[in-house]
C-alpha positions as CSV (number, residue, x, y, z in Angstrom):
1,M,4.3,3.9,15.5
2,S,2.5,3.6,12.1
3,L,2.7,4.8,8.5
4,D,0.4,7.7,7.5
5,H,0.2,10.3,4.8
6,V,1.3,7.7,2.2
7,T,2.0,9.1,-1.3
8,L,2.5,7.4,-4.6
9,A,3.6,9.5,-7.6
10,R,3.8,7.9,-11.1
11,F,4.0,4.5,-9.5
12,R,2.4,1.7,-11.6
13,N,-1.2,2.8,-12.3
14,H,-1.2,5.4,-9.5
15,A,-0.4,8.9,-11.1
16,D,-0.9,10.8,-7.8
17,T,-2.3,8.9,-4.9
18,R,-2.4,9.9,-1.2
19,L,-3.7,7.9,1.7
20,D,-4.3,9.9,4.9
21,G,-5.9,9.0,8.2
22,T,-4.5,5.4,8.4
23,G,-5.3,3.1,11.2
24,R,-3.7,0.0,12.7
25,L,-5.9,-2.0,10.4
26,N,-6.2,-0.7,6.8
27,L,-8.3,-2.2,4.1
28,L,-8.1,-1.5,0.3
29,V,-11.2,-2.7,-1.6
30,G,-11.6,-2.8,-5.4
31,D,-11.9,-4.9,-8.6
32,N,-9.0,-7.0,-9.9
33,G,-6.5,-4.7,-11.6
34,A,-7.7,-1.6,-9.8
35,G,-4.3,-1.0,-8.2
36,K,-4.7,-2.4,-4.7
37,T,-1.6,-4.6,-4.8
38,N,0.3,-1.7,-6.3
39,V,-0.3,0.2,-3.1
40,L,1.1,-2.7,-1.1
41,E,4.1,-3.0,-3.5
42,A,4.8,0.7,-3.0
43,L,4.7,0.2,0.8
44,S,7.0,-2.8,0.5
45,L,9.6,-0.6,-1.1
46,L,9.9,1.2,2.2
47,A,12.1,-1.7,3.3
48,P,15.4,-3.0,2.0
49,G,15.2,-5.2,-1.1
50,R,13.2,-5.3,-4.3
51,G,9.7,-5.2,-2.9
52,L,6.9,-7.8,-2.9
53,R,6.9,-8.3,-6.7
54,R,10.7,-8.2,-7.1
55,G,10.2,-6.0,-10.1
56,A,12.7,-3.9,-12.0
57,L,12.7,-0.3,-11.0
58,P,12.1,1.2,-14.5
59,E,9.0,-1.0,-14.8
60,M,7.4,0.6,-11.7
61,A,7.3,4.1,-13.3
62,S,3.9,4.8,-14.9
63,D,4.9,7.9,-17.0
64,G,7.3,6.1,-19.3
65,A,10.2,8.3,-18.2
66,G,11.4,6.0,-15.6
67,A,10.7,8.2,-12.6
68,F,8.5,7.5,-9.6
69,A,8.3,8.3,-5.9
70,V,6.8,6.6,-2.8
71,S,6.9,8.2,0.6
72,A,5.2,7.9,4.0
73,Q,5.2,9.5,7.4
74,L,6.2,7.3,10.3
75,D,4.2,8.7,13.2
76,C,5.5,8.1,16.6
77,R,2.9,7.7,19.4
78,D,5.4,8.5,22.2
79,G,5.6,12.2,21.5
80,R,8.6,12.2,19.2
81,E,8.6,14.0,15.9
82,P,7.3,12.1,12.9
83,V,9.9,10.7,10.4
84,R,9.4,11.0,6.7
85,I,10.8,8.1,4.7
86,G,10.7,7.8,0.9
87,T,12.2,6.0,-2.1
88,G,12.0,6.3,-5.9
89,T,13.9,6.9,-9.1
90,Q,14.9,9.7,-11.4
91,A,14.3,9.8,-15.1
92,E,18.0,10.2,-15.9
93,R,18.9,7.1,-13.9
94,P,15.8,4.9,-13.8
95,G,17.7,1.8,-12.6
96,R,19.2,3.5,-9.5
97,R,17.1,3.5,-6.4
98,L,17.1,6.6,-4.3
99,V,16.2,6.7,-0.6
100,Q,15.6,9.7,1.7
101,V,14.9,9.9,5.5
102,N,13.7,13.3,6.6
103,G,14.9,14.8,3.3
104,A,18.5,13.5,3.7
105,E,19.9,10.9,1.3
106,A,20.2,7.4,2.8
107,S,20.8,3.8,1.7
108,A,18.1,1.3,1.0
109,A,19.6,-0.8,3.8
110,A,19.0,2.1,6.2
111,L,15.2,1.7,5.8
112,G,15.5,-1.5,7.8
113,E,16.5,0.6,10.8
114,W,13.1,2.3,10.8
115,L,10.6,-0.4,9.8
116,A,10.2,-4.2,10.1
117,L,8.1,-5.0,7.1
118,G,6.6,-8.3,6.0
119,W,4.0,-9.5,3.5
120,L,2.0,-12.4,2.2
121,T,0.8,-12.5,-1.4
122,P,-0.9,-15.1,-3.7
123,A,2.4,-15.3,-5.6
124,M,3.9,-17.0,-2.5
125,D,1.5,-19.9,-2.5
126,G,4.0,-22.0,-4.4
127,L,6.9,-21.4,-2.0
128,F,7.1,-24.9,-0.7
129,S,7.2,-26.5,-4.1
130,D,9.4,-23.8,-5.6
131,S,13.2,-23.9,-5.8
132,A,15.6,-23.8,-2.8
133,G,16.7,-20.4,-4.1
134,A,13.2,-19.1,-3.6
135,R,13.1,-20.3,0.0
136,R,16.6,-18.8,0.6
137,R,15.3,-15.4,-0.6
138,Y,12.2,-15.8,1.6
139,L,14.5,-16.5,4.6
140,D,16.7,-13.5,3.9
141,R,13.7,-11.2,3.5
142,L,12.4,-12.3,6.9
143,A,15.8,-12.1,8.5
144,V,16.4,-8.5,7.3
145,A,13.2,-7.4,9.1
146,L,14.6,-8.8,12.4
147,E,18.3,-7.9,11.8
148,P,18.8,-5.1,9.2
149,A,22.6,-5.9,8.9
150,H,21.6,-9.2,7.3
151,A,21.1,-7.4,4.0
152,R,24.7,-6.3,4.0
153,H,26.0,-9.8,4.7
154,A,24.0,-11.1,1.8
155,S,25.2,-8.5,-0.6
156,R,28.9,-9.0,0.4
157,Y,28.5,-12.8,0.1
158,E,27.0,-12.6,-3.4
159,A,29.8,-10.2,-4.6
160,A,32.6,-12.4,-3.3
161,L,30.9,-15.6,-4.6
162,R,30.6,-14.1,-8.1
163,E,34.3,-13.2,-8.0
164,R,35.4,-16.7,-6.8
165,N,33.2,-18.4,-9.4
166,R,34.8,-16.2,-12.1
167,L,38.3,-17.2,-11.1
168,L,37.3,-20.9,-10.9
169,A,36.0,-20.7,-14.5
170,E,39.0,-19.0,-16.0
171,D,41.6,-20.8,-18.1
172,G,44.7,-21.5,-16.2
173,E,45.3,-22.0,-12.5
174,P,43.9,-19.1,-10.3
175,D,46.4,-17.2,-8.2
176,P,46.2,-19.0,-4.8
177,R,46.8,-15.7,-2.9
178,W,43.9,-14.1,-4.6
179,L,41.7,-17.1,-3.8
180,D,42.9,-16.9,-0.2
181,S,41.8,-13.3,0.0
182,L,38.4,-14.0,-1.7
183,E,37.7,-17.0,0.5
184,T,38.4,-14.9,3.6
185,Q,35.8,-12.4,2.5
186,L,33.4,-15.2,1.4
187,A,33.7,-17.0,4.7
188,A,33.2,-13.9,6.8
189,A,30.1,-12.8,5.0
190,G,28.8,-16.4,4.5
191,A,29.1,-17.3,8.2
192,A,27.2,-14.2,9.2
193,L,24.6,-14.9,6.6
194,A,24.1,-18.5,7.6
195,Q,24.0,-17.7,11.3
196,G,21.4,-15.1,10.7
197,R,19.2,-17.6,8.8
198,A,19.7,-20.2,11.6
199,R,18.7,-17.6,14.3
200,L,15.6,-16.7,12.2
201,V,14.5,-20.3,11.8
202,E,15.0,-21.0,15.5
203,K,12.9,-17.9,16.5
204,L,10.1,-18.8,14.0
205,A,10.0,-22.3,15.2
206,S,9.7,-21.1,18.8
207,E,7.0,-18.6,17.9
208,T,4.9,-21.0,15.9
209,W,5.1,-23.5,18.7
210,A,3.8,-20.9,21.1
211,Q,0.7,-20.7,18.8
212,A,0.1,-24.4,18.8
213,D,-3.6,-24.0,19.6
214,S,-4.1,-21.9,16.5
215,V,-6.6,-23.0,13.8
216,F,-3.9,-22.6,11.3
217,A,-1.6,-25.5,10.5
218,R,1.7,-25.4,12.5
219,P,4.9,-25.8,10.5
220,A,7.9,-27.8,11.6
221,L,11.0,-26.0,10.4
222,T,14.5,-27.4,9.7
223,Y,17.3,-25.2,8.5
224,V,19.7,-27.3,6.4
225,P,23.0,-25.4,5.9
226,G,25.0,-25.7,2.7
227,G,28.3,-25.6,4.6
228,P,29.9,-24.9,8.0
229,L,28.2,-22.1,10.0
230,D,31.4,-20.8,11.6
231,L,33.9,-18.5,9.8
232,D,37.0,-20.8,10.3
233,G,35.1,-23.9,9.3
234,L,33.7,-22.4,6.2
235,A,37.1,-20.9,5.2
236,A,38.8,-24.2,5.7
237,E,36.1,-26.1,3.6
238,L,36.4,-23.6,0.8
239,A,40.1,-24.0,0.6
240,R,39.9,-27.8,0.9
241,Q,37.3,-28.0,-1.9
242,R,39.2,-25.9,-4.5
243,P,40.0,-28.8,-6.8
244,R,36.4,-30.0,-6.8
245,D,35.0,-26.5,-7.3
246,R,37.6,-25.9,-10.0
247,A,36.4,-28.9,-11.9
248,A,32.8,-27.8,-11.5
249,Q,33.8,-24.2,-12.3
250,R,31.6,-23.0,-9.4
251,T,31.5,-23.0,-5.6
252,L,29.6,-26.0,-4.2
253,T,29.9,-25.2,-0.5
254,G,28.3,-22.3,1.4
255,P,25.0,-20.6,2.3
256,H,24.0,-20.3,-1.4
257,R,23.3,-24.0,-1.1
258,D,21.1,-23.7,2.1
259,E,17.7,-25.2,2.2
260,L,14.6,-24.6,4.4
261,E,12.6,-27.8,5.0
262,V,9.0,-27.3,6.1
263,T,6.7,-30.1,7.2
264,L,3.2,-30.2,8.7
265,A,3.9,-30.6,12.4
266,A,0.8,-32.7,13.1
267,S,1.5,-35.3,10.4
268,G,5.1,-34.9,9.4
269,T,4.0,-34.5,5.8
270,P,6.4,-32.3,3.7
271,A,4.7,-29.0,3.0
272,A,5.1,-29.4,-0.7
273,Q,2.9,-32.5,-0.5
274,G,0.2,-30.8,1.5
275,S,-3.1,-29.7,0.1
276,T,-3.4,-26.1,-1.3
277,G,-5.3,-25.2,1.9
278,E,-2.7,-26.7,4.2
279,Q,0.1,-24.9,2.4
280,K,-1.8,-21.6,2.7
281,A,-2.4,-22.2,6.4
282,L,1.4,-22.9,6.9
283,L,2.2,-19.6,5.1
284,I,-0.2,-17.7,7.3
285,S,1.3,-19.3,10.4
286,L,4.8,-18.3,9.4
287,T,3.7,-14.8,8.4
288,L,1.9,-14.1,11.7
289,A,4.8,-15.6,13.7
290,H,7.3,-13.4,11.9
291,A,5.1,-10.3,12.3
292,M,5.0,-10.9,16.1
293,L,8.8,-11.2,16.2
294,A,9.5,-8.2,13.9
295,A,7.1,-5.8,15.6
296,A,8.7,-6.6,19.0
297,G,11.9,-4.8,18.0
298,R,10.9,-1.9,15.6
299,P,7.7,-0.5,14.2
300,G,6.1,-3.4,12.2
301,V,4.1,-3.2,9.0
302,L,2.3,-6.3,7.6
303,L,0.9,-6.4,4.1
304,L,-1.7,-9.1,3.3
305,D,-2.8,-9.3,-0.3
306,E,-6.1,-11.2,-0.9
307,V,-5.6,-13.3,2.2
308,A,-9.1,-13.4,3.6
309,A,-11.0,-14.5,0.4
310,H,-9.6,-18.1,0.6
311,L,-10.3,-18.7,4.3
312,D,-13.4,-20.2,5.8
313,P,-15.3,-18.0,8.4
314,L,-13.6,-19.8,11.4
315,R,-10.1,-19.2,10.1
316,R,-10.9,-15.7,8.9
317,A,-12.1,-14.8,12.4
318,A,-9.0,-16.3,13.9
319,L,-6.8,-14.3,11.5
320,F,-8.5,-11.0,12.4
321,E,-8.1,-11.9,16.1
322,R,-4.4,-12.5,15.7
323,L,-4.0,-9.2,13.8
324,R,-5.8,-7.3,16.6
325,A,-3.5,-8.9,19.2
326,G,-0.3,-8.1,17.3
327,Q,1.6,-4.9,17.3
328,A,2.1,-4.4,13.6
329,Q,0.2,-2.0,11.4
330,V,-1.7,-4.1,8.9
331,W,-2.7,-3.5,5.3
332,L,-5.2,-5.8,3.6
333,T,-6.7,-6.0,0.1
334,G,-9.9,-7.6,-1.2
335,T,-12.2,-7.4,-4.1
336,E,-15.2,-6.8,-1.8
337,A,-15.8,-5.7,1.7
338,A,-18.0,-8.7,2.8
339,P,-15.1,-11.0,3.9
340,F,-13.8,-8.2,6.2
341,A,-17.0,-7.6,8.0
342,G,-15.3,-8.7,11.3
343,I,-12.9,-5.8,11.2
344,E,-14.6,-3.2,8.9
345,D,-15.9,-1.1,11.7
346,E,-12.4,-0.7,13.2
347,A,-10.4,-0.4,10.0
348,A,-9.5,2.6,7.8
349,V,-11.1,1.6,4.5
350,W,-10.4,2.8,0.9
351,R,-12.0,2.1,-2.4
352,V,-9.5,1.7,-5.3
353,V,-10.7,2.3,-8.8
354,R,-8.3,2.4,-11.8
355,G,-5.4,3.8,-9.8
356,A,-7.5,6.3,-7.8
357,V,-8.1,5.9,-4.1
358,A,-11.1,7.3,-2.1
359,K,-11.4,6.9,1.6
360,L,-14.7,5.3,2.8
361,S,-14.2,5.3,6.6
């Protein structure tokens, strides 16, 4: 299965763009600022979440009225009818995301049932030196591609956490019965969220170990939970720590305190202390491992923004070989075609110029 007949209407600098005749490998070539990454961002919105830039919806509309639309046809290669999926906003409610599947309204979370979508962008280069919160968001995005229900657990946990923190910060003693009820909700969603992250890290570790002969640096992954992983244990800890949390006016136990520790497997060096090239290689290893895992369950789409330009010829060839061996449809961007000579003959290629797209092959 793959995406084809991709349309962007009033999205960023794309007034009316259509990409037909896609392949398993797809290459967008153009100058900086031409709109290549905007195409990848549009595709990333065909999954739950805020897309690869985490932008605000009204900012994505190019017409100033707050309305845009992105859609694509999911072609099935086993004889089944194609599926049309799309998302966008309307001018009267530019902050509300709309989703359709075959013309019927659906939730953003429902998109995860159709596609397992992942990406690697230059903005992610600082992941290992960024905040723990950035790494939690990274884990959750990868987990949703494997288990779509993970998005619902995260949403429910965040809602219950906000409410508990509000009660803890109020003057006067919170109603213990209301706290009991909130902590039951928080523990149920939190245990599911934490267990999903733990499963993801275990699977990623196993997949990267299987690629130990790769030219890309292999990461060693450790999931550090911010509280008990089981429902009963988390609920008991929340209740036990009420006095402490009340003094801090916020919840100090739970998956919102999780951390992902990454080291270079060969040396044990923390990823944040590795060279720029080593950190890039770790990210590529994780991205390729996740793409293999995701595409094994549902149609997979992998978005790689400017990834080849920073690789030497050996690693570039290895990347292309891994992409060929995988099952995901791949979209790549670059400012010139030369770094992609190894796949240019087998890829669908488009030239992007100021928000206009022309197919070259």
